[in-house]
Structures are given as C-alpha cells and as structure tokens.
C-alpha positions in Angstrom: -15.8 -11.6 -20.5 -17.0 -15.3 -20.4 -20.6 -16.5 -20.4 -21.9 -17.4 -16.8 -23.2 -20.6 -18.0 -19.8 -21.6 -19.5 -18.1 -20.6 -16.1 -20.7 -22.8 -14.2 -19.6 -25.7 -16.5 -15.9 -25.1 -15.9 -16.2 -25.1 -12.3 -18.3 -28.2 -12.1 -15.8 -30.0 -14.5 -13.0 -28.7 -12.3 -14.8 -30.4 -9.2 -15.6 -33.7 -11.2 -13.0 -35.8 -9.2 -13.7 -34.8 -5.9 -12.1 -31.2 -5.1 -14.0 -29.2 -2.6 -13.4 -25.7 -4.2 -12.9 -24.3 -7.5 -12.3 -20.9 -8.9 -12.0 -19.4 -12.1 -10.2 -16.1 -12.9 -10.7 -14.1 -16.2 -8.4 -11.4 -17.3 -8.3 -9.0 -20.2 -5.7 -6.6 -20.0 -4.1 -4.0 -22.4 -1.0 -2.2 -21.8 1.5 0.2 -23.1 5.3 0.5 -22.1 7.6 3.4 -23.4 11.0 4.3 -22.8 12.7 7.6 -23.8 16.7 7.8 -23.6 18.8 10.6 -24.9 15.6 12.2 -26.1 14.6 9.6 -28.3 12.0 6.9 -28.2 14.1 3.6 -27.7 11.0 1.3 -26.8 7.4 1.5 -27.7 5.4 -1.7 -26.9 1.7 -2.1 -26.6 -0.5 -5.0 -26.6 -3.6 -7.0 -25.2 -3.3 -10.2 -23.1 -6.5 -12.5 -22.3 -6.4 -15.6 -20.4 -8.1 -17.9 -17.9 -6.9 -19.5 -14.8 -8.5 -22.5 -13.1 -7.8 -23.5 -9.5 -8.9 -26.4 -7.4 -8.7 -27.1 -3.8 -8.5 -30.4 -1.8 -8.4 -29.7 1.8 -5.0 -27.9 2.1 -3.7 -28.8 -1.4 -4.3 -26.9 -4.6 -4.0 -27.2 -8.3 -3.8 -24.5 -10.9 -3.9 -24.3 -14.6 -4.2 -21.6 -17.1 -4.6 -21.0 -20.7 -5.0 -18.0 -23.3 -7.5 -20.1 -25.3 -11.1 -19.6 -24.6 -13.2 -21.8 -26.5 -15.6 -23.8 -24.5 -14.0 -27.3 -25.6 -10.6 -26.0 -24.5 -11.6 -24.6 -21.2 -13.5 -27.6 -20.1 -10.8 -30.0 -21.2 -8.3 -27.8 -19.1 -10.5 -28.1 -16.1 -10.8 -31.9 -16.5 -7.0 -32.2 -16.8 -6.6 -30.2 -13.7 -9.1 -32.1 -11.9 -7.2 -35.6 -12.4 -4.6 -34.1 -9.7 -7.4 -34.7 -7.3 -8.3 -38.3 -6.5 -11.2 -38.2 -4.1 -14.6 -39.6 -4.1 -16.7 -37.3 -6.4 -19.6 -35.0 -4.6 -22.4 -33.5 -6.0 -22.1 -29.8 -6.3 -24.9 -27.2 -6.9 -23.9 -23.8 -8.1 -25.8 -20.6 -7.5 -23.8 -17.5 -8.3 -24.5 -14.5 -6.6 -23.4 -11.5 -8.6 -21.8 -8.9 -6.3 -21.9 -4.9 -6.8 -18.8 -3.3 -6.0 -18.6 0.1 -5.0 -15.8 1.6 -7.3 -13.4 3.5 -5.0 -10.9 4.4 -7.9 -12.9 6.7 -10.4 -10.6 7.0 -13.7 -11.0 10.3 -15.7 -8.8 9.7 -18.7 -8.5 6.1 -19.7 -4.9 5.7 -21.2 -6.3 3.4 -24.0 -7.9 6.8 -25.4 -4.8 8.8 -25.3 -2.5 9.0 -28.1 1.2 7.9 -28.1 2.2 11.4 -29.0 0.7 12.7 -25.7 2.6 10.2 -23.8 5.6 10.9 -25.2 5.2 14.7 -24.7 5.0 14.1 -21.0 8.1 12.0 -21.3 10.1 14.6 -23.1 8.9 17.2 -20.4 10.5 15.1 -17.7 13.6 14.7 -19.9 13.9 18.2 -20.6 13.6 19.1 -16.7 16.5 16.6 -16.0 18.8 17.3 -18.8 18.5 21.1 -18.4 19.0 20.9 -14.6 23.0 21.1 -14.9 25.6 20.4 -17.5 27.0 17.5 -15.4 24.0 15.4 -16.2 25.1 13.0 -18.9 22.3 10.6 -19.4 18.5 10.6 -18.7 16.1 7.7 -19.2 12.3 8.1 -18.8 10.0 5.2 -18.8 6.4 5.3 -19.0 3.9 2.4 -18.5 -0.1 2.2 -18.2 -2.4 -1.0 -18.1 -6.1 -1.3 -18.1 -7.0 -4.7 -16.6 -10.4 -6.1 -16.4 -11.0 -9.2 -14.3 -13.6 -11.7 -13.3 -13.6 -13.9 -10.3 -16.2 -16.9 -9.8 -16.0 -19.7 -7.6 -17.9 -22.7 -6.3 -19.1 -20.9 -3.1 -21.4 -18.8 -5.4 -19.1 -15.7 -5.9 -19.4 -13.9 -9.1 -17.6 -10.5 -9.2 -15.7 -8.2 -11.8 -13.5 -5.3 -11.4 -11.3 -2.7 -13.5 -8.0 -1.5 -12.7 -6.3 1.2 -14.5 -2.8 2.4 -13.6 -0.3 4.9 -14.9 3.2 5.3 -13.9 6.2 7.5 -14.9 9.9 6.9 -13.7 12.9 9.1 -14.6 16.5 8.2 -13.9 19.4 10.8 -14.3 23.2 10.2 -14.4 25.6 12.9 -13.3 29.3 12.4 -14.5 32.6 14.2 -13.6 35.7 12.5 -15.0 35.5 8.8 -14.1 32.9 9.5 -11.3 29.2 8.6 -11.9 26.0 9.2 -9.6 22.4 8.6 -10.5 19.3 9.9 -9.2 15.7 8.9 -9.6 12.0 9.7 -9.1 8.8 7.6 -9.7 5.3 8.5 -9.4 2.5 5.9 -10.2 -1.1 5.8 -9.2 -4.4 3.7 -9.8 -5.4 6.4 -12.2 -5.5 7.3 -15.9 -3.7 9.8 -18.0 -5.1 12.5 -15.5 -2.4 11.8 -13.1 -0.3 14.4 -15.2 -2.8 17.1 -13.7 -1.4 16.0 -10.2 2.3 16.1 -11.1 4.7 18.4 -13.2 7.1 16.0 -15.3 9.6 18.9 -15.6 9.9 19.3 -11.8 10.2 15.7 -11.3 12.9 15.7 -13.8 14.8 18.3 -12.0 14.4 16.3 -8.7 16.0 13.2 -10.5 18.9 15.4 -11.6 19.5 17.1 -8.3 19.9 13.9 -6.3 22.5 12.7 -9.2 24.5 15.9 -9.1 24.3 16.4 -5.0 25.9 12.9 -4.8 28.6 13.5 -7.4 30.0 16.1 -5.2 29.1 14.3 -1.9 32.0 13.0 0.6 32.0 9.1 1.3 30.1 8.1 3.8 31.6 6.8 7.2 30.9 3.2 8.4 29.9 2.3 12.0 26.9 2.3 14.3 24.7 5.4 14.0 21.5 7.0 14.7 19.7 6.8 11.4 16.7 9.3 10.3 14.9 7.7 7.4 12.6 10.2 5.3 8.9 9.6 4.4 7.6 8.1 1.3 9.9 5.4 -0.2 11.7 5.0 3.1 9.0 2.5 3.9 10.5 0.1 1.5 12.6 -1.2 4.5 9.5 -2.0 6.6 8.0 -3.7 3.2 10.9 -5.8 2.5 12.4 -6.6 6.0 8.9 -6.9 8.0 6.0 -6.8 5.5 6.8 -10.0 3.8 6.9 -11.8 7.2 3.7 -10.8 7.8 2.2 -12.6 4.8 0.5 -15.6 5.1 2.6 -17.1 2.3 5.4 -17.5 4.9 3.4 -17.4 8.1 1.5 -20.5 7.3 4.7 -22.3 6.6 6.1 -21.1 9.8 9.0 -19.7 8.1 8.3 -16.1 9.5 9.9 -14.3 12.6 6.1 -13.3 13.1 4.7 -16.8 13.3 2.4 -17.4 16.4 3.2 -14.0 17.7 -0.3 -12.3 17.6 -0.9 -10.2 20.6 2.9 -9.9 21.4 4.9 -6.9 21.4 7.0 -6.8 18.3 7.9 -3.1 17.9 8.3 0.0 19.6 4.9 1.1 21.3 4.9 4.3 18.8 4.6 1.9 15.9 1.5 1.1 14.0 1.9 -0.5 10.8 -1.1 -1.0 8.2 -1.7 -2.7 4.9 -4.6 -0.7 3.3 -5.8 -1.8 -0.3 -8.8 0.5 -0.2 -7.2 4.1 -0.4 -8.7 5.8 -3.2 -6.4 5.8 -6.6 -3.3 4.7 -4.8 -0.9 2.5 -6.7 -1.5 -0.7 -4.9 -5.2 -0.3 -4.5 -8.2 -2.2 -5.9 -11.7 -2.7 -5.1 -11.5 -6.5 -4.8 -8.4 -9.0 -4.5 -7.5 -11.6 -7.3 -9.8 -14.0 -5.3 -12.9 -11.8 -5.6 -12.7 -10.7 -1.9 -13.1 -7.0 -1.0 -10.0 -5.3 0.0 -9.8 -3.6 3.4 -7.6 -2.1 5.7 -5.9 -4.4 7.8 -3.9 -3.2 11.0 -1.0 -5.4 11.3 0.9 -4.0 14.1 -0.8 -1.4 16.6 1.1 0.6 19.3 3.9 -2.3 18.7 1.5 -5.2 19.4 1.1 -7.7 16.4 -2.6 -7.7 15.6 -2.9 -9.9 12.4 -1.3 -11.0 9.2 -2.2 -10.6 5.4 -4.2 -13.7 4.3 -5.3 -15.3 1.0 -7.7 -18.2 0.9 -5.4 -21.2 0.8 -3.0 -20.2 3.3 -6.1 -19.0 5.4 -7.3 -22.6 5.3 -3.9 -23.9 6.5 -3.8 -21.4 9.4 -7.5 -21.6 10.3 -8.1 -18.0 9.6 -10.2 -16.2 7.2 -9.2 -14.3 4.0 -8.1 -10.5 4.7 -8.7 -9.6 1.0 -4.9 -10.0 0.3 -4.9 -12.5 -2.4 -3.0 -11.1 -5.4 -1.2 -12.3 -8.7 0.6 -10.6 -11.5 -1.8 -12.1 -14.2 -4.0 -15.3 -15.0 -0.7 -17.1 -15.5 0.0 -17.1 -11.5 -2.1 -18.7 -8.7 -2.7 -15.9 -6.2 -1.2 -15.9 -2.7 -1.1 -13.1 0.2 0.6 -10.1 -0.9 0.9 -6.5 0.1 -1.0 -3.7 -1.3 -0.3 -0.2 0.3 1.8 -1.0 3.4 2.9 1.8 5.3 3.8 3.0 9.2 1.2 5.3 10.6 2.0 9.0 11.2 3.2 9.7 14.7 3.3 13.1 16.6 6.7 14.3 16.2 7.5 16.9 13.3 10.4 16.4 10.9 12.1 19.5 12.5 11.8 17.9 16.0 13.4 14.6 14.8 16.4 16.3 13.0 17.1 18.8 15.8 16.9 15.9 18.5 19.6 14.0 16.7 23.1 15.1 17.7 25.0 12.9 15.3 23.5 10.6 13.0 22.8 9.7 9.1 19.8 11.3 7.4 18.7 8.6 4.6 16.6 11.0 2.4 16.2 8.6 -0.5 16.5 4.9 -0.3 17.5 2.7 -3.3 17.4 -1.1 -3.8 18.6 -3.8 -1.5 18.3 -7.6 -0.6 16.2 -9.2 2.4 16.5 -12.8 3.8 12.7 -13.1 4.1 12.9 -15.9 6.8 15.0 -13.8 9.3 14.4 -10.1 8.1 18.2 -9.4 7.7 18.4 -6.6 5.1 21.1 -4.6 3.3 19.8 -1.4 1.6 21.6 1.3 -0.6 21.0 4.9 0.3 20.6 6.8 -2.9 20.7 10.2 -1.1 22.2 10.6 2.4 23.4 13.5 4.5 25.3 13.7 7.9 23.4 15.1 10.7 25.5 17.1 13.2 24.4 19.1 16.4 20.8 18.6 15.3 21.4 19.9 11.6 21.5 18.4 8.2 25.0 19.3 7.0 27.1 17.7 4.2 26.0 15.0 1.7 27.2 11.6 1.9 27.5 8.9 -0.9 27.9 5.2 -0.8 25.9 4.7 2.5 24.1 1.3 3.0 21.9 0.4 5.9 22.5 -3.1 7.4 20.3 -4.6 10.0 17.4 -6.7 10.9 13.9 -5.7 10.2 12.2 -7.0 13.4 14.9 -5.8 15.6 14.8 -2.5 13.9 11.1 -2.2 14.8 12.0 -2.0 18.5 14.6 0.5 18.2 12.2 3.3 16.5 12.1 6.1 19.1 10.5 8.8 17.0 7.8 8.8 14.2 6.9 11.9 12.3 3.8 13.5 11.3 4.6 13.6 7.6 3.2 10.2 6.2 3.7 9.9 2.5 3.9 6.8 0.0 6.2 5.8 -2.8 5.4 3.5 -5.6 7.2 0.3 -6.7 6.9 -3.3 -8.1 7.0 -6.4 -5.7 8.1 -9.6 -7.0 7.3 -12.8 -5.2 5.5 -16.3 -5.8 2.7 -14.9 -7.6 4.4 -12.6 -9.9 5.3 -8.9 -9.8 2.7 -6.6 -8.7 2.2 -3.0 -7.9 2.6 -2.0 -4.4 3.0 1.3 -2.4 5.4 1.6 0.7 5.1 4.4 3.0 6.0 6.0 6.3 6.4 9.3 7.8 10.0 10.4 8.9 11.2 8.1 11.5 14.5 7.7 13.7 16.2 4.5 14.5 18.5 4.7 17.5 21.0 2.6 16.0 21.7 0.9 12.3 24.9 -0.3 11.2 25.8 1.9 8.3 28.2 0.6 5.5 30.4 3.4 3.8 33.6 3.9 1.9 35.2 5.8 4.7 36.6 4.3 7.8 34.5 4.5 11.1 34.4 7.7 12.7 
C-alpha cells in the first residue's frame, strides 16, 4: 500500500520535534451503495477512497492529521506540520519494523467487487417482491444494499507493521403498511463480515415478507398502555439497549474522562448475578469483527461483566495511557479521516439457562418487546428512551394482542440489576454505531431477557 521505507521516513518526521509515539494508518477502500424503491433503482453509488492518517503522542496528548495525497513529499510535509504541535526536546529514534502475520478468521468466498450490479439488484428485487406481495396494505418498500472492501496498513514507532482486509455486505428492507390515514413500518436488516456469499445464508424473499409482516401487524395493533410493567425483550437486536445505555459507558473514551457511571467500579456488582456481558471482535464473519483493530492490535474477547461483576473496559492506546491500562484491541475508526478511539465490536449479553417459553409463561402480565427501533441515550447517565417497533401484551403467561406506539424509558445501569431471567437463545443483530471516531459496523446481541420493571410509554392511559 505504501513502501516500508517511506513509512519509516514519515514516522521519523512525525517524531522530529519530540513526540514519544507515532503511527501511520493507510486505507484503501472500495464500496457500493444501492437503493431500490418502488421496484426501481433510485440510488447507485460506487467508488474508491484512499488516504493516510498520521498520529503523534506526547504523553497524554495527541495530534492527528490526514490526507488523500500519497506522494512522498506531501506525506513527509504533513508529518512535519503535525509534529509542530509537539514542542519537546527531540530524541533519537531507531525503527525496527516487525511484520506481523495474522490468522484470517474471516474467510471471504465471493468478493463483492467481482459481482455485477445486476446480480446485486436481483437480490434486492427478491426482497422487494417478498415484501410488496405479502399483503395489499403494503404501500411502499425500500431496499438498501451496501458492500465494502477495506484494506488497511498500520505501522508505528514501536515496530508494529501489520495489514488486514475487511469485506462486509449488508441488506436492509423497510416496508410501510397503510390504511386510510394510518401508517406503520416494519424492517429487517442482515449484514456480515462476508462477501456476496451471504445470500446463500439468507433468503431475501423471506426477509422481505418478515419486514412486511411487522408493518401489517402493527397497522392493526391496539395502542400500547403506559405505566410500569415487567418487560420481556427479545433476542437479536434487543441487545441495542445494552449497547447504547451501558456499552458506551464501558468504553475508555468515557471512562478515562470519568464521565461514565462505570468509572472506577472494576470488581463491583453492577448488574444482576445472572448477567454476563461480552465484547468480542474475533467471532468469525460477524458484522463487527476484524482480525486487528484500527491501531493494529489483535482483536479479542473482552469480558466486561461476569455474573454481574464489572471485569473490565474496552480500551484504545491513548485512553489506555490515561488510565494506566493496556489496549484491549478496541481502537476503531470509520476511515483514515478519523483518529481511533475505544469502540464496541460485537457486544452482547451471554446466554442464560431459561428457555424463551419459560420466560413468557412465568410472566403474568407485561409487555413483550419483540423488535426494537431507534432511541436516544444520555451517555453520561445511561438514561434511555427506545421505540418498540413490534410489541405485544403478555397476559397470564401468554403472548396475546399486538400493541403499537410503545416506548421503553429507563436507566441502563439500573436496568442491569432488574434482569431476573436470561434466555438460552442468544442471537445478534447488525447496526451502525456513531461516535467521535465516525460511524462503524457493530453487532448487538442478547438472548431473550426479562426485566422486572420498566416504564413503558404508550398512547393509551395507564392500566
């Protein structure tokens, strides 16, 4: 991607004014974005992006610069300009790069770059037909497809020199059901650290039908009552509550600044004893996985909470310095235009011992949140407000009528203590997470869980 000798010269230039650490990040990424609406292709974008980022540390401070230019003169000049923010006594530096051989955990069978646009659009049309043909109340269907092939190189003044390739593919379906002035939407998303072979794993027609089923079901649902209820949250994307309301508080980005409710609580009971939470960037071909993070460190399985006890955080290099702790392979960034920081990969609550049937049958009256939508979270306090895309009433241990307009309102750290049943059916959902280092692919996951009490906002008065 860049000559090793050139990278050495860039790093030495970056350290010329006294910095104690320098890093070069090189990225070469190609991607495709397609959108199908009303059966017609409304957007088709493809391109390639190449760039270089240079980062310099001076103790607990950092400087970051980037460019899409790649001549030797331009890169050396940028390194020297960035180094001027460091005003220390220059030191002698000797570089000895150690090329690291990584074991690729994410085999790619069909690189999307070798697949025609016609084949990609055909998959989208299948999803569209599945949704549109589900019911005559489906008024609009939008199908989005993205793929990317990202090659990176990370080298630093400690001798690291490592490369990786990430290939990801994702399909998203949104269906709208209408009746008179009423409208409801349903969606389904699937993505993986895989190539076009993901469409051997899934049937786009069936996923289209599922998106439409949610929309039609909610169109005919009753308004959700408001009040405090036991809430059963389904697996898969249900894990977005932990991701947003607790996961961000376990990232060193907030812990190092002491702006997290989990700061200085390692070894303390922060959740119910039946809760174990993990961030694992190594799971083969998962959406949030990679062989190395964006600082060149091997990804790993980080146990965050074990049997309710806080065990650790997700840590990047710079915040690790501030905390006096080592990196956990959690440094991530959207592209070369962003400096990395600690971010989640595949974050989930581990499977428990209860079956989904046991959880439902042991709930006399409550709300079953089958599909969660978007929401808002205060990252400092963990207070959240999430829309429920598909909800049902639980009565006498059985799922009964569908409910619409439900929202879950609460506090993530407090909710962790109120989980009293954890299911055995762990599954993951795919999303994009935005933070200071850009938007990155992350998995959220959990088995079905039951929370003894959550405030439920609805359009109907309290029952």
